[in-house]
C-alpha positions as CSV (number, residue, x, y, z in Angstrom):
1,X,116.5,0.7,0.1
2,X,114.4,3.0,-2.1
3,X,115.8,5.7,-4.4
4,X,114.0,8.2,-2.2
5,X,116.6,7.5,0.5
6,X,119.2,9.2,-1.8
7,X,121.9,6.6,-1.4
8,X,124.9,6.8,-3.7
9,X,126.7,3.6,-4.9
10,X,130.5,4.0,-5.0
11,X,132.5,1.8,-7.3
12,X,136.1,1.5,-8.2
13,X,138.7,-1.2,-8.9
14,X,139.8,-3.0,-5.7
15,X,142.5,-5.4,-6.9
16,X,145.1,-4.1,-4.4
17,X,145.3,-2.5,-1.0
18,X,146.0,1.0,-2.5
19,X,142.8,0.8,-4.5
20,X,140.8,-0.3,-1.3
21,X,142.3,2.7,0.5
22,X,141.3,5.0,-2.3
23,X,137.7,3.7,-2.2
24,X,137.6,4.1,1.5
25,X,138.9,7.7,1.4
26,X,136.3,8.4,-1.4
27,X,133.5,7.0,0.8
28,X,134.7,9.1,3.7
29,X,134.9,12.3,1.6
30,X,131.3,11.8,0.4
31,X,129.8,10.9,3.7
32,X,131.5,13.9,5.3
33,X,129.5,16.0,2.9
34,X,126.3,14.5,4.1
35,X,125.7,11.8,1.5
36,X,124.6,8.3,2.2
37,X,127.2,6.1,0.4
38,X,127.1,2.4,-0.3
39,X,130.5,0.9,-1.1
40,X,129.9,-2.9,-1.2
41,X,133.4,-3.7,-2.4
42,X,134.7,-2.6,1.0
43,X,132.7,-5.1,2.9
44,X,133.2,-8.2,0.8
45,X,135.1,-11.1,2.3
46,X,137.5,-13.2,0.2
47,X,135.8,-16.5,-0.6
48,X,135.9,-19.3,-3.1
49,X,132.3,-20.3,-2.4
50,X,130.0,-19.9,-5.4
51,X,127.1,-19.4,-3.0
52,X,128.8,-16.6,-1.2
53,X,129.8,-14.9,-4.4
54,X,126.3,-15.2,-5.8
55,X,124.8,-13.8,-2.7
56,X,127.2,-10.9,-2.7
57,X,126.6,-10.1,-6.4
58,X,122.8,-10.2,-5.8
59,X,123.1,-7.8,-2.9
60,X,125.4,-5.5,-4.9
61,X,122.9,-5.5,-7.8
62,X,120.0,-4.6,-5.5
63,X,122.0,-1.8,-4.0
64,X,122.9,-0.4,-7.4
65,X,119.3,-0.6,-8.6
66,X,118.2,1.3,-5.5
67,X,120.9,4.0,-5.8
68,X,120.2,7.5,-7.0
69,X,123.8,7.9,-8.4
70,X,126.8,5.7,-9.3
71,X,130.0,7.5,-8.3
72,X,133.1,6.0,-9.9
73,X,136.8,6.2,-9.2
74,X,139.5,6.2,-11.9
75,X,139.8,2.9,-13.6
76,X,136.1,2.0,-13.3
77,X,135.2,2.0,-17.0
78,X,135.3,-1.8,-17.3
79,X,133.5,-2.6,-14.1
80,X,130.1,-4.4,-14.2
81,X,128.6,-1.6,-12.2
82,X,129.2,1.0,-14.9
83,X,127.3,-0.8,-17.7
84,X,124.7,-2.1,-15.3
85,X,123.9,1.4,-14.1
86,X,123.3,2.5,-17.7
87,X,120.9,-0.4,-18.2
88,X,119.1,0.4,-14.9
89,X,118.9,4.1,-15.7
90,X,121.0,5.1,-12.7
91,X,123.0,8.2,-13.5
92,X,126.8,8.1,-13.2
93,X,129.4,10.7,-12.2
94,X,133.1,10.5,-11.4
95,X,134.3,11.2,-7.9
96,X,136.1,14.3,-9.2
97,X,132.8,15.6,-10.8
98,X,130.9,15.0,-7.6
99,X,133.5,16.8,-5.5
100,X,133.7,19.7,-7.9
101,X,137.3,19.0,-8.7
102,X,138.8,20.1,-12.0
103,X,139.2,17.1,-14.3
104,X,142.1,17.4,-16.8
105,X,141.8,15.9,-20.2
């Protein structure tokens, strides 16, 4: 996928079911506004296979490199996607910023 396709990469912590639901709702909110959104964390299957994990990470990295924007949920500061987006030159915004919500300090 090329950056010209204007896909956004959505990242957030997914250590529990509530966080998965939040990521899913965020994806739905963005797609309902007409954006193409990639949320690889929602499609990953649990596995202990190193080969499966390596393939998933490679696909996620390719998707992030092709994205025009990284959209992050609260708690994303320590995720690999955040620092990798900086290294790749992919701009990053929080979900609240993208949706135009007021962010309290």
